[in-house]
N, C-alpha and C positions, 0 to 999 in steps of 0.2 A: 183444268178439268172442273167443270161446273157440277155441283152436287145435285142429284135428283133423288127424291124419296123412292124407296123400294126398287132400286136398281141394284146391279151386282156390287157396286162399291158400298152401298148401304147395307146389304146383307153381310158383306165382309166385316163392316163395323160392328154389326150385331153379334156375330159369332166369335170374332177374334179375341175378346177379353176372356172368354171361357177356354179357348184353345191355349192362349198364352198362360192363363192361370193353371191349367192342368199340367202343362209342361213344367212350369216353374215349381209347382208343388211337388211333382214327381221327382224332379232333380234335387230339391232341397230336403225332402222327407228324411233322407238318411244322413244329413249333414249335422254338424255340431250346433249347439244352441247359439254359439257366437256367430257362426256363419249364417244361420237362419236370421238372426237379428240384424246382421249387417245388410242382408238383402232387404229386410223390412225397412231399414233406415234409408236405403236407396229409393224404395217406392215412396216413402214419405217425402224425401227430398225432391223427387220428380214432381209430385203433386204441388208442393209449396212453390217450387221454381216456376212452373208453368202458370200457377195462379198469379204470381208476381208479374210475369211476362204479359199475361192477359190484361191485367189492370193497367200496366204502363201503356200497352198498345191502345186500350180503350180511352185512357186519359188523353193521349195525343190525338185521338180521333174525335174528341169532343163528346164522348158519351156522357149520359146523365150521371150525376154524382151517385145516385142510388144504384147504378150499375157498377160503379167502381168500388164502392164500399162493399166488401164481400160478406154480406149477411144473408144472401139467398141460400136456400138449403144446399144445393150442389156446391156453391162457392164455399159455404161454411164447412161442408164436408171435405173439400179439397185442401184447405189450409189448416183446419183445426180437428175435425172429427176423426177422419181416417189416420192422419199423421199422429194425432194425440193418442188414439187407440193403440197404434203400433209402438210408439215410443214409450208410453207410460203403462200400457196394458190395463188401464183403468176399466173396471167392469161396466160402469154406467156409460162411458163414452163408447166402449166396444159394443155394448148391446144396441145403442142408438145406431152405430155404424152398420151392424148386421140387419137390424129390423127395419130401418128407414133409409139410410144412405145407400145401401145396396140396391133396393128396388128403385129409388129415385134416380140414382145414377144410370141404371140400365134403361129405365123408361126414357131418359133423355137421349139415349142412343136409338131407341125404337122410334120415338117421335122427334126426330132431329130436324125439325122445321127450320131452326135457326141457321143451319148450314146452307140452306137454299139462298139466304140473303148475301152470301159471300160470292165474289166473282169466281173464285177458284177454291178447291180444297187445300191448295197450297198457300192460301192467304194466312197470315199469322194468326188472325182471330179464329179461323176455322181449325188450324192445327191445334191451337190451345184447347178449343172446344172438344175435339176428338181425344186428345191425349188425356185431358182432365177426366172426362167421363169413362174412358177406357181404364185408366188407372184407379179410379174410384172403385170400379168393379173388381179389378185385379187385387187392389189393396185389401178390400174387405174379404175376398175369398182367401187370400194369403193369411189374413188375420184368423179367419175361421178354421182353416185346415192345418196351419202351421203352429199358431200360438194356442189354438184350442181353448178359448176362454170358457169359463164355467159360470152359468147364470141360474138363478131360481126366479120364481114369480115375484118375489119381493124386490129383486133388482129391476125386473121389468117395470113394476109399478113406480119405483123411484125415477127410473129413466123416463118413463112416460110423463111423470109430473114435471120434470125438467123441460120437456118439449112443450107441454101445455103452457107453462110460464113463459117460455120463449115465444110461443104463438101469440099470447096476449100482449107481450112487449112489442111484437112486430106490428100489431094493430096501431099502436101509438106512433111508432117510427114511420110506418107507411103514410099515416095521416099527416105527419109533419111535412114529408116530402110533397105529397099530393096537394096540400094546402098552399104550397109554394110553386105549384104548377109543374112539379117533377113526377113523372110516373114511377111508381115503386111497387114491386111485386114480392117483397120479402114474405116467404112462406105462403104467398097468395092469400093473406089474411084479410085484405081489403078489396083488392081487385084480382080477377082471374087473368091468367095469361091468355091473350087473344088466340083463338083457334084451337083451344083445348076443351075437353069435356067440362072443365070447371066453369065455363061460361054458362052452361045449362043450369048448374047449381046456383050461380049468381042471379040468373033471371027468375029463379023460383022464389026469391025473396025480394024484399024491398029495403032501401037504405033508410036508416034512422040516424038522427043527429043528436048526439049526447055529449054535452060538455065540450063542444068544439070538435068532436070526433064523429066521423061518418062510419057507421057499422051496418052490416047486413046480417042480422042474427041467424036467419035460416041458412044463408051461405056459410057463415062461420061454423055452425053446427055440422053441416054436411061435410065441410073440409076436415073437421076434426074426426067425424065418423069414418071417413075414408082413410085418414091417416091411422086411426085406431085399428081399423080392419086390416090394413096392410101390415102394421106392426105385430098384431096378434097372429096373423097368418105366418109371417116370417119367424116369429118366436115358436110357433107350433112346429114348423119345419125344422128349426134348430133342435127342439126336443126330440123329434123323430130321428134326426141325424145322430145326436148324442147317444140315443138308445141303441141304434144300430152299430155305432162304433164300439160301445161297451160290450155288446153281444158278440 
């Protein structure tokens, strides 16, 4: 079955993580802490397992090294951020998962253009794409409603600082790959993903060359502004949710 955007299989992909999360959270809400954490570990294991399968598959299909090293946001989310938040319950990792990984993972299901490139939805690469993004959403919602992490604005600022530092580091890493003829889209800090609205931001600026690095300051600021807006919106929704739970 070849995937087509905005057909019934695509709509199923978009609503299924919420349905599965709702059922899972309902079932686990009355269970012991040990049982809840066991299920959390299973979610973390599934994400890491399919990240490994994806990378092995892409390696043997000759994909670029930058695509195999899992530093793109959703890839980093799948093997580090969501599993790390579930297994350690670290406040900073958990906040990043809720405010950025959740919307990023779901957006990748809404704009699932990558699936069009596979001959079938049953292709190993397509299966990994679907499961990884579905379980990113499921994992973060499980974290939010089962583990119920507590944050304040100070935690938000520290988490945001971590991401800004990572964003700046990806500018250097992306340039290293690009200078060797390898396309690299880590955090989209140097190049936008083709066919996305980020291309509009990129075209609004101009490339500058500084100490061997190619940067587009206007584009970088716009990407950071969008990321900041998304994180602040999600943090605001978290505060509203917490207030309603308490009341």
